[in-house]
C-alpha positions as CSV (number, residue, x, y, z in Angstrom):
1,X,120.1,99.9,130.8
2,X,117.9,103.0,131.4
3,X,118.4,105.6,128.7
4,X,117.2,109.2,128.9
5,X,114.8,110.3,126.2
6,X,117.5,112.1,124.1
7,X,119.6,109.2,124.1
8,X,117.1,106.9,123.4
9,X,115.9,108.7,120.3
10,X,119.6,109.1,119.1
11,X,120.0,105.2,119.3
12,X,116.8,104.4,117.8
13,X,117.3,106.7,114.8
14,X,120.7,105.5,114.2
15,X,119.6,101.8,114.0
16,X,116.7,102.5,111.9
17,X,119.2,104.5,109.5
18,X,121.3,101.5,109.2
19,X,118.3,99.6,108.2
20,X,117.2,102.3,105.8
21,X,120.5,102.1,104.0
22,X,120.1,98.3,103.6
23,X,116.7,98.8,102.3
24,X,117.8,101.3,99.6
25,X,120.8,99.1,98.7
26,X,118.4,96.2,97.8
27,X,116.2,98.5,95.7
28,X,119.2,100.1,93.6
29,X,120.7,96.7,93.0
30,X,117.8,94.5,92.3
31,X,116.1,93.9,88.8
32,X,112.5,92.9,89.3
33,X,109.6,95.4,89.2
34,X,108.2,93.9,92.4
35,X,111.3,95.4,94.2
36,X,112.2,98.5,92.1
37,X,108.5,99.8,91.5
38,X,106.2,98.1,93.9
39,X,108.6,97.9,96.8
40,X,107.5,94.5,97.9
41,X,110.3,93.8,100.0
42,X,111.8,94.8,103.5
43,X,114.7,94.4,105.7
44,X,115.6,94.6,109.4
45,X,118.2,93.8,112.2
46,X,117.5,91.3,114.9
47,X,118.9,90.8,118.4
48,X,120.6,87.4,119.2
49,X,117.1,86.1,120.3
50,X,115.8,86.7,116.9
51,X,113.7,89.8,117.8
52,X,113.6,92.9,115.5
53,X,115.1,95.9,117.2
54,X,115.7,98.0,113.9
55,X,113.5,98.5,111.0
56,X,113.7,100.9,108.1
57,X,111.3,103.9,108.1
58,X,111.1,103.9,104.4
59,X,109.8,100.1,104.1
60,X,106.6,99.7,102.6
61,X,105.5,97.2,105.1
62,X,105.0,98.5,108.6
63,X,104.0,95.3,109.9
64,X,106.7,92.7,109.3
65,X,108.4,93.1,112.6
66,X,106.1,90.5,114.5
67,X,107.9,87.3,112.8
68,X,109.1,84.1,114.2
69,X,112.9,84.4,112.9
70,X,114.2,82.1,115.5
71,X,113.1,78.8,114.0
72,X,114.8,79.4,110.8
73,X,118.0,80.7,112.6
74,X,118.0,77.5,114.9
75,X,117.5,75.2,111.9
76,X,120.9,76.1,110.4
77,X,123.7,75.3,113.1
78,X,127.4,76.2,113.0
79,X,127.0,79.7,111.5
80,X,130.2,81.2,110.5
81,X,131.2,84.8,109.2
82,X,130.0,85.3,105.8
83,X,127.2,82.8,106.1
84,X,123.7,83.6,104.6
85,X,120.7,81.5,105.4
86,X,117.9,81.3,102.9
87,X,114.4,79.9,103.2
88,X,110.8,80.4,101.4
89,X,109.1,77.5,102.9
90,X,106.2,78.5,105.2
91,X,106.2,75.2,107.2
92,X,109.8,74.7,107.6
93,X,110.2,78.4,108.7
94,X,107.2,78.3,111.0
95,X,105.6,81.1,109.3
96,X,108.7,83.5,108.7
97,X,107.9,82.9,104.9
98,X,104.2,83.0,104.3
99,X,104.2,82.1,100.8
100,X,106.8,80.7,98.3
101,X,107.4,83.8,96.3
102,X,108.7,85.6,99.6
103,X,112.3,84.6,99.9
104,X,114.0,85.4,103.1
105,X,117.8,85.8,103.9
106,X,119.3,85.9,107.2
107,X,122.9,86.6,107.9
108,X,124.6,86.5,111.4
109,X,126.5,89.4,112.2
110,X,129.7,88.9,114.0
111,X,131.9,91.3,116.1
112,X,135.3,89.9,117.4
113,X,134.3,86.5,116.6
114,X,130.9,86.4,118.2
115,X,127.3,86.8,116.8
116,X,126.0,90.1,118.2
117,X,122.9,90.5,116.0
118,X,121.2,89.2,112.6
119,X,120.5,90.9,109.5
120,X,117.3,89.9,107.6
121,X,115.6,90.8,104.4
122,X,113.1,89.5,102.2
123,X,112.0,90.0,98.6
124,X,108.7,88.9,96.7
125,X,110.4,87.2,93.8
126,X,108.5,87.5,90.3
127,X,108.5,83.7,89.9
128,X,109.6,80.8,91.9
129,X,108.1,78.2,89.6
130,X,104.9,76.1,90.2
131,X,101.6,75.7,88.2
132,X,101.2,79.3,87.0
133,X,103.3,82.3,86.1
134,X,104.2,84.6,89.3
135,X,103.7,81.4,91.3
136,X,100.3,82.5,92.7
137,X,96.8,81.3,92.1
138,X,93.8,81.1,94.3
139,X,93.0,77.8,92.7
140,X,96.0,75.7,93.8
141,X,95.2,73.1,96.5
142,X,98.5,72.2,97.8
143,X,101.9,73.8,98.4
144,X,103.6,71.3,95.9
145,X,101.8,73.2,93.1
146,X,102.9,76.5,94.1
147,X,106.5,76.5,93.4
148,X,110.0,75.5,94.6
149,X,110.3,75.0,98.4
150,X,113.6,76.1,99.9
151,X,114.0,74.9,103.6
152,X,116.3,77.0,105.9
153,X,119.8,76.2,104.4
154,X,123.1,78.1,103.6
155,X,122.9,80.2,100.4
156,X,126.4,81.7,101.2
157,X,129.1,79.8,103.2
158,X,131.8,82.0,104.5
159,X,130.9,84.7,101.8
160,X,131.0,82.1,99.1
161,X,127.8,81.7,97.2
162,X,126.1,78.3,97.1
163,X,126.3,78.1,93.1
164,X,124.4,74.8,93.1
165,X,121.5,76.2,94.9
166,X,121.4,79.3,92.8
167,X,121.5,77.0,89.6
168,X,118.4,75.1,91.2
169,X,116.6,78.3,91.8
170,X,117.2,79.4,88.4
171,X,116.0,76.2,86.8
172,X,112.7,76.5,88.6
173,X,112.0,80.2,87.8
174,X,110.4,81.5,84.6
175,X,112.5,84.6,85.1
176,X,115.8,83.1,86.4
177,X,118.2,85.9,85.9
178,X,115.9,88.4,87.6
179,X,115.3,86.3,90.5
180,X,118.9,85.5,91.2
181,X,119.9,89.1,90.8
182,X,117.3,90.0,93.4
183,X,118.9,87.4,95.7
184,X,122.3,88.8,95.3
185,X,121.0,92.4,95.9
186,X,119.7,91.0,99.2
187,X,122.8,89.4,100.2
188,X,124.9,92.6,99.5
189,X,122.5,94.6,101.6
190,X,123.0,92.2,104.5
191,X,126.8,92.5,104.4
192,X,126.4,96.3,104.1
193,X,124.5,96.1,107.5
194,X,127.1,94.2,109.2
195,X,129.6,96.7,108.2
196,X,127.5,99.5,109.4
197,X,126.6,97.9,112.7
198,X,130.1,97.0,113.2
199,X,131.0,100.8,113.1
200,X,128.4,101.6,115.7
201,X,129.5,98.8,118.0
202,X,133.0,100.0,117.6
203,X,132.0,103.4,118.9
204,X,130.0,102.4,121.9
205,X,131.3,98.8,122.7
206,X,129.4,95.5,122.7
207,X,128.0,95.5,126.4
208,X,126.3,98.9,125.7
209,X,125.1,97.9,122.4
210,X,123.1,95.0,123.9
211,X,121.9,97.3,126.5
212,X,120.7,99.8,123.8
213,X,119.0,96.9,121.9
214,X,117.0,96.0,125.1
215,X,116.3,99.4,126.0
216,X,114.6,100.4,122.7
217,X,112.5,97.3,122.8
218,X,111.4,98.0,126.4
219,X,110.6,101.5,125.4
220,X,108.3,100.4,122.4
221,X,106.5,97.9,124.9
222,X,105.7,100.6,127.4
223,X,104.6,103.2,124.6
224,X,102.4,100.5,122.7
225,X,100.8,99.6,126.2
226,X,99.9,103.2,126.9
227,X,98.3,103.6,123.5
228,X,96.2,100.1,124.0
229,X,95.2,101.5,127.4
230,X,93.0,103.9,125.3
231,X,90.8,101.0,124.5
232,X,88.4,100.4,127.6
233,X,88.6,97.0,129.1
234,X,86.1,94.6,127.9
235,X,85.5,91.7,125.2
236,X,84.4,92.9,121.8
237,X,83.5,90.4,119.1
238,X,83.2,90.9,115.3
239,X,83.3,88.9,112.1
240,X,83.7,89.4,108.3
241,X,83.6,87.5,105.2
242,X,85.8,86.3,102.3
243,X,83.5,85.9,99.3
244,X,84.2,82.2,98.8
245,X,87.1,79.7,98.5
246,X,87.0,79.8,94.7
247,X,86.2,76.0,94.3
248,X,82.9,76.6,95.8
249,X,80.7,79.8,96.2
250,X,80.4,79.6,99.9
251,X,81.6,82.4,101.9
252,X,84.3,82.0,104.6
253,X,83.9,83.8,107.8
254,X,86.8,85.3,109.8
255,X,85.7,85.8,113.5
256,X,87.7,87.4,116.4
257,X,87.1,88.1,120.1
258,X,89.2,90.8,121.3
259,X,89.8,91.0,124.9
260,X,91.4,94.2,126.6
261,X,92.9,94.4,130.1
262,X,94.8,97.3,131.2
263,X,96.5,97.6,127.8
264,X,97.0,93.9,127.2
265,X,95.3,92.6,124.1
266,X,94.2,88.9,123.5
267,X,92.8,87.9,120.0
268,X,90.9,84.7,120.3
269,X,90.2,83.5,116.5
270,X,88.7,79.9,117.4
271,X,85.3,80.9,115.9
272,X,86.9,81.3,112.4
273,X,85.8,79.0,109.7
274,X,87.9,75.8,109.0
275,X,90.6,75.5,106.6
276,X,89.9,75.5,102.7
277,X,91.2,73.4,99.9
278,X,92.6,76.3,97.9
279,X,95.3,78.8,98.7
280,X,93.8,81.0,101.3
281,X,95.0,79.4,104.2
282,X,97.5,81.4,106.6
283,X,100.8,79.6,107.7
284,X,100.7,81.0,111.0
285,X,102.1,77.8,113.0
286,X,99.2,78.7,115.5
287,X,101.4,81.7,117.0
288,X,101.1,85.3,117.1
289,X,102.5,86.8,113.8
290,X,102.2,89.8,111.7
291,X,99.3,88.7,109.4
292,X,97.1,88.4,112.6
293,X,98.4,91.5,114.3
294,X,98.9,94.1,111.6
295,X,95.6,95.8,112.5
296,X,97.0,96.5,115.9
297,X,100.3,97.8,114.4
298,X,98.2,100.3,112.5
299,X,96.4,101.4,115.4
300,X,99.4,101.8,117.7
301,X,101.5,103.6,115.0
302,X,98.8,106.0,114.1
303,X,98.4,106.9,117.6
304,X,102.1,107.2,118.2
305,X,103.9,108.0,114.8
306,X,107.2,108.1,116.4
307,X,107.1,104.9,118.3
308,X,110.3,102.8,117.4
309,X,109.2,99.8,115.1
310,X,110.5,96.7,116.9
311,X,109.5,93.6,118.5
312,X,108.7,95.4,121.9
313,X,105.2,96.5,120.4
314,X,104.0,93.0,120.4
315,X,104.8,92.0,123.9
316,X,101.4,93.1,125.0
317,X,99.6,90.9,122.4
318,X,98.6,87.3,122.7
319,X,96.7,85.1,120.3
320,X,94.5,82.0,120.7
321,X,94.7,80.5,117.1
322,X,93.8,76.9,117.2
323,X,94.6,74.4,114.4
324,X,92.0,73.6,111.8
325,X,90.9,77.1,110.9
326,X,91.8,79.2,107.7
327,X,93.9,81.2,109.8
328,X,96.2,78.4,110.9
329,X,97.3,76.4,107.9
330,X,98.6,72.8,108.2
331,X,100.9,70.8,105.8
332,X,100.5,70.6,103.0
333,X,97.8,73.3,102.8
334,X,98.3,75.7,99.7
335,X,99.0,79.1,101.1
336,X,100.1,81.6,98.2
337,X,96.8,83.7,98.7
338,X,97.4,84.0,102.6
339,X,96.6,87.6,102.6
340,X,92.9,87.5,101.9
341,X,91.9,86.0,105.2
342,X,93.9,88.3,107.3
343,X,92.5,91.4,105.4
344,X,89.0,90.3,106.7
345,X,90.6,89.8,110.2
346,X,92.0,93.3,109.8
347,X,88.3,94.7,109.3
348,X,87.2,92.4,112.1
349,X,89.6,93.9,114.6
350,X,88.7,97.3,113.2
351,X,85.0,96.6,113.9
352,X,85.7,95.5,117.2
353,X,87.7,98.5,118.0
354,X,84.9,100.5,116.6
355,X,82.6,99.1,119.4
356,X,85.3,100.2,121.9
357,X,86.5,103.5,120.7
358,X,84.4,104.6,117.9
359,X,85.8,108.3,117.7
360,X,89.3,106.8,117.0
361,X,88.3,104.4,114.2
362,X,87.5,104.6,110.6
363,X,84.9,102.6,108.5
364,X,86.1,99.5,106.5
365,X,88.7,100.0,104.0
366,X,88.1,98.8,100.5
367,X,89.6,95.6,101.8
368,X,91.6,94.1,99.0
369,X,94.7,94.6,97.0
370,X,95.1,93.0,93.5
371,X,98.7,92.6,92.1
372,X,98.1,91.2,88.8
373,X,100.6,90.1,86.2
374,X,100.6,89.5,82.4
375,X,102.5,86.5,80.9
376,X,103.2,85.9,77.3
377,X,104.9,83.2,75.2
378,X,108.3,84.0,73.7
379,X,109.4,82.6,70.6
380,X,111.8,80.0,72.2
381,X,108.8,78.7,74.1
382,X,109.5,80.2,77.4
383,X,107.2,82.7,79.1
384,X,107.8,86.3,80.1
385,X,106.0,87.7,83.2
386,X,105.4,91.1,83.9
387,X,103.7,92.7,87.0
388,X,101.1,95.2,85.7
389,X,99.8,97.0,88.8
390,X,99.0,96.4,92.5
391,X,95.6,97.6,92.2
392,X,94.5,99.6,95.3
393,X,91.1,100.6,97.0
394,X,90.1,103.6,99.0
395,X,90.3,103.8,102.6
396,X,87.4,104.1,105.1
397,X,86.1,107.5,106.3
398,X,86.2,108.6,110.0
399,X,84.8,111.3,112.1
400,X,85.8,114.5,110.6
401,X,87.8,113.1,107.6
402,X,87.1,111.7,104.2
403,X,88.7,108.4,103.5
404,X,91.9,108.4,101.5
405,X,91.2,108.2,97.8
406,X,92.7,105.2,95.5
407,X,95.5,104.7,97.8
408,X,94.8,102.3,100.8
409,X,98.0,102.2,102.7
410,X,96.6,100.5,105.8
411,X,97.0,97.0,104.2
412,X,100.2,97.6,102.6
413,X,102.0,100.4,100.7
414,X,103.2,98.8,97.5
415,X,103.6,101.5,94.9
416,X,102.1,101.7,91.5
417,X,104.1,100.8,88.3
418,X,104.9,103.5,85.7
419,X,102.6,102.6,82.6
420,X,105.4,103.3,80.3
421,X,107.4,100.4,81.9
422,X,104.7,98.1,81.8
423,X,103.9,98.7,78.2
424,X,107.6,98.8,77.2
425,X,108.1,95.3,78.9
426,X,105.2,93.4,77.8
427,X,102.6,93.0,74.7
428,X,100.1,94.9,76.9
429,X,98.5,98.3,76.5
430,X,96.8,100.3,79.4
431,X,93.8,101.9,77.8
432,X,92.4,103.4,81.2
433,X,94.0,103.9,84.7
434,X,91.8,106.2,86.8
435,X,89.8,106.5,90.0
436,X,86.4,104.7,90.0
437,X,83.6,107.1,90.6
438,X,80.7,106.5,93.2
439,X,82.9,103.7,94.6
440,X,83.5,105.3,98.0
441,X,80.7,104.7,100.5
442,X,78.3,107.8,100.9
443,X,78.4,109.5,104.3
444,X,78.8,112.8,106.0
445,X,82.4,112.0,105.6
446,X,82.9,110.0,102.3
447,X,84.7,106.7,101.9
448,X,87.6,106.8,99.7
449,X,87.2,105.7,96.0
450,X,89.0,102.7,94.4
451,X,91.1,102.6,91.3
452,X,90.0,101.3,88.0
453,X,92.0,99.9,85.0
454,X,91.6,98.5,81.7
455,X,94.2,96.6,79.9
456,X,94.3,95.3,76.2
457,X,96.4,92.2,75.2
458,X,98.5,92.8,72.0
459,X,99.2,89.0,71.6
460,X,97.3,85.9,71.1
461,X,99.2,84.1,73.9
462,X,98.4,86.7,76.9
463,X,97.6,85.2,80.3
464,X,96.6,87.3,83.2
465,X,96.9,86.0,86.6
466,X,95.5,88.1,89.7
467,X,95.3,87.4,93.3
468,X,93.7,89.1,96.1
469,X,90.1,89.4,94.4
470,X,87.8,89.9,97.3
471,X,84.7,92.1,98.3
472,X,82.9,90.8,95.3
473,X,79.7,90.2,97.4
474,X,80.4,91.5,100.9
475,X,81.0,95.3,100.4
476,X,83.3,97.3,102.8
477,X,81.0,98.3,105.7
478,X,79.9,101.9,106.6
479,X,79.3,103.3,110.1
480,X,77.0,105.4,112.0
481,X,74.9,106.1,109.0
482,X,77.5,106.0,106.5
483,X,76.9,103.4,103.6
484,X,79.0,100.7,102.3
485,X,81.8,101.1,99.7
486,X,81.2,99.6,96.2
487,X,82.0,96.0,95.6
488,X,84.8,94.6,93.2
489,X,83.8,94.3,89.6
490,X,85.9,92.6,86.9
491,X,84.8,92.6,83.3
492,X,86.2,90.7,80.2
493,X,85.8,92.6,77.1
494,X,83.6,95.5,78.4
495,X,81.4,96.8,75.9
496,X,81.9,94.1,73.3
497,X,79.5,91.2,72.3
498,X,81.2,88.6,74.5
499,X,81.5,90.9,77.6
500,X,81.2,88.9,80.9
501,X,81.6,89.5,84.4
502,X,84.5,87.7,85.9
503,X,84.8,86.2,89.4
504,X,88.1,85.2,90.9
505,X,90.8,84.6,88.4
506,X,93.1,81.5,88.0
507,X,94.4,82.0,84.7
508,X,92.7,84.3,82.3
509,X,93.7,83.7,78.7
510,X,93.6,86.6,76.4
511,X,93.9,86.7,72.6
512,X,95.1,89.8,70.7
513,X,92.5,92.6,71.3
514,X,90.8,91.2,74.4
515,X,90.5,93.6,77.3
516,X,90.2,93.1,81.1
517,X,88.7,95.8,83.4
518,X,89.2,96.0,87.1
519,X,87.0,98.3,89.1
520,X,88.2,98.4,92.7
521,X,86.0,98.8,95.8
522,X,85.9,102.0,97.9
523,X,86.1,102.5,101.5
524,X,83.1,102.5,103.8
525,X,81.4,106.0,104.6
526,X,80.8,107.5,108.1
527,X,77.7,109.4,109.2
528,X,74.5,110.4,107.5
529,X,75.2,111.2,103.8
530,X,72.4,113.9,103.9
531,X,74.5,115.8,106.7
532,X,77.4,116.2,104.1
533,X,77.9,119.8,103.2
534,X,76.6,120.4,99.7
535,X,79.7,122.2,98.7
536,X,81.7,119.1,99.4
537,X,79.5,117.0,97.3
538,X,79.8,119.6,94.5
539,X,83.5,119.4,94.8
540,X,83.4,115.7,94.5
541,X,81.2,115.8,91.5
542,X,83.6,118.2,89.8
543,X,86.5,116.3,90.6
544,X,85.0,113.1,89.3
545,X,84.7,111.2,92.6
546,X,80.9,111.3,92.7
547,X,78.4,111.5,89.7
548,X,75.6,113.9,89.5
549,X,73.2,111.0,89.8
550,X,74.9,109.8,93.0
551,X,75.0,113.2,94.3
552,X,71.2,113.3,94.3
553,X,70.3,109.8,95.2
554,X,72.9,109.3,97.9
555,X,73.4,112.9,99.3
556,X,70.1,114.5,98.3
557,X,72.2,117.3,96.5
558,X,70.8,118.6,93.1
559,X,73.5,119.7,90.8
560,X,72.6,121.6,87.4
561,X,75.3,122.8,85.1
562,X,77.9,122.5,87.5
563,X,76.3,124.3,90.4
564,X,74.1,123.4,93.2
565,X,70.3,124.0,92.9
566,X,69.9,125.3,96.5
567,X,66.2,125.2,96.6
568,X,65.8,121.7,95.2
569,X,68.4,120.3,97.4
570,X,66.6,121.7,100.4
571,X,63.2,120.0,99.1
572,X,64.9,116.7,98.6
573,X,66.8,116.8,101.8
574,X,63.7,117.9,104.0
575,X,61.3,115.3,102.4
576,X,63.6,112.3,103.1
577,X,62.1,109.8,105.6
578,X,65.4,108.9,107.6
579,X,65.6,105.8,109.5
580,X,67.7,105.4,112.7
581,X,71.4,105.0,111.8
582,X,72.8,101.6,112.8
583,X,76.4,101.5,114.0
584,X,77.3,99.5,111.1
585,X,75.8,99.0,107.5
586,X,77.1,95.9,106.0
587,X,75.1,96.0,102.8
588,X,72.0,93.9,101.7
589,X,73.9,90.7,100.8
590,X,75.4,90.1,104.3
591,X,71.9,91.1,105.9
592,X,70.2,88.4,103.9
593,X,73.1,85.9,104.5
594,X,73.2,86.4,108.1
595,X,69.3,86.1,108.4
596,X,69.8,82.6,107.5
597,X,73.4,81.7,108.8
598,X,73.5,83.6,112.0
599,X,76.5,83.8,114.4
600,X,75.2,81.1,116.9
601,X,74.4,78.7,114.3
602,X,77.7,79.2,112.5
603,X,79.6,78.8,115.9
604,X,77.8,75.5,116.5
605,X,78.5,74.2,112.9
606,X,82.2,74.9,113.3
607,X,82.3,73.2,116.5
608,X,80.9,70.1,114.9
609,X,83.1,70.5,111.8
610,X,86.2,70.5,114.2
611,X,85.2,67.1,115.4
612,X,85.9,65.8,111.9
613,X,89.2,64.7,110.3
614,X,90.6,67.4,108.4
615,X,89.9,65.5,105.1
616,X,86.4,65.3,105.8
617,X,85.6,69.0,106.9
618,X,85.5,70.7,103.6
619,X,83.3,68.0,101.9
620,X,80.5,67.8,104.4
621,X,80.5,71.7,104.9
622,X,80.1,72.2,101.2
623,X,77.4,69.5,101.1
624,X,75.6,71.2,104.1
625,X,75.6,74.6,102.4
626,X,74.5,73.4,98.9
627,X,71.8,71.5,100.4
628,X,70.4,74.6,102.2
629,X,71.1,76.9,99.2
630,X,71.5,74.8,96.0
631,X,72.3,77.9,94.1
632,X,75.6,77.9,95.7
633,X,76.6,74.8,93.6
634,X,76.4,77.0,90.4
635,X,80.0,78.3,89.7
636,X,78.6,81.4,88.0
637,X,76.3,82.3,90.9
638,X,77.8,85.6,92.2
639,X,74.5,87.2,92.9
640,X,72.6,85.2,95.4
641,X,70.3,88.0,96.7
642,X,67.2,86.5,95.2
643,X,67.5,83.1,96.5
644,X,68.4,84.2,99.9
645,X,65.0,86.2,100.2
646,X,63.5,82.7,101.1
647,X,64.6,83.3,104.7
648,X,62.0,81.2,106.6
649,X,62.6,78.2,104.1
650,X,66.4,78.4,104.2
651,X,66.5,78.6,108.0
652,X,64.5,75.5,108.4
653,X,66.8,73.7,105.8
654,X,69.8,74.9,107.7
655,X,68.5,73.6,111.0
656,X,67.7,70.2,109.5
657,X,71.2,70.1,107.8
658,X,73.0,70.9,111.0
659,X,71.1,67.9,112.7
660,X,71.8,65.8,109.9
661,X,75.6,66.5,110.4
662,X,75.8,64.7,113.6
663,X,75.5,61.1,112.3
664,X,78.1,62.1,109.5
665,X,80.4,63.3,112.3
666,X,80.0,60.0,114.2
667,X,80.6,58.1,111.0
668,X,83.6,60.2,109.7
669,X,85.1,60.2,113.1
């Protein structure tokens, strides 16, 4: 079916309006803060092949379109009107659910006795059981520790709830009533979607409806390819790092080769580091999916904000994602922190695009989001869990524009929680919630600053669980003379005698009066900071984004008594010996790390590791790195800058350790 532009726009908006009504129905009827405040949920309508053709404009996540819905649908045969499929299992759903708290529902939509579409929704549940409150910790080592696994099965049969299954879910959740209330809200929204779609089909007929569904996806495919043709044909390689896998202090590298041919994009992830023993693995089932393509989603929708968000966008994208890497989990790998590695892939694709179309791309974002929760013991022995805040970073600067401050929407758009709600529902006081000065990367255009927060426990039974803690050692990169953003800092009892810096958190036990401070990274800067207009630097100082000390050191602007000392500023700026600006500034730590562990050597190491059985890879990899750099064996070793200065010695050790790996491979194989 060929639709003219006006008809296509009308149809697309009508379909998205149906999903928007479903979306707000969930938000109104739900009970959890994850839904009502953070908006960590979505909904959509799929065609009979399981492809998204309508997605809500109001959804916090713009990238959940690229999913494998078909495997879950086909796993539950004999669907009838009123049935609703449920699953949260990453392996049985082939990556539709990517960790256990994300519970997915799918309802077949019938018209005159035949399935004409499917309605879908997911909600991030506050707790689905497992080892820790909120069901997420980076330290978990297999999916059995992460909570209740629900394979694709019927939650509703002919409109009647499976109360036995609901009881089982309640039995495994620390907040059972809230969890089940969210599921019922989802089911109600799917029924609403069936009613609204039925009204639309009644107006135009089934055959024309299916034609419209194909047409809007075909249109999105053509629009997306036109956007991707802005990228010159070529192969562009880039990589970035997770700080570590939590059980060791060894960085995990995410590497991509982006190949562009006439608007067709291929992502080759085969150079990425092996799977880890903790929960950072991505359950992608080796296929293209949203955690791997969402940087492309951001690029396309930024260049074409009016493009319909449907599966047609991704027809131009293919992925090479072999088993064995952190981006392709294999059962029973733990997966609940599956967002961290894709965030580094996000920054890697961003870097590859900077090489191709520098004027269209920003520096790196702050690169992490930390939704953290506070649990406390109740008098009956149970635990109460409250989400505190999804802590956000700043966005990277680009030519002509500073990065967005304290609100990185490129990774996701989870909203902040009202502090009154947090304090009213938990034994927790928020003593500070603000921007973090000097966290944005200096540049002619400044990187956006991150957030910061301090909370104080009002109970002796407080436990903080936090996920997504990255950018502790590898800062967000600046570009074309711009400097990196600040790294993440977390401090226990700041300013007290027992103050200490904390790395990644599994469970942080807090007594009454203890505090936790999170200082989020900022985005990278763009361009030489000494070319920034002094008036803009002064405005940043007055607004609290930049301190007077940083104005002088980073920007060469002297500020006295709230005004620019123009004579001193000219002197400072004129006497600087400026080095040629590199395309990328990754910060001192990455520079030292890669002076030892360079790209060719790491590719060779991974080729050798992949010849091992999965059970041997992590052990031998860890042994190799800790032989080269013994300080990596120290759990408290966050700053390794000093030891890495022994470049020649470490390179010799690395070459010897790499050669010694060959006999180990033969033995383990």
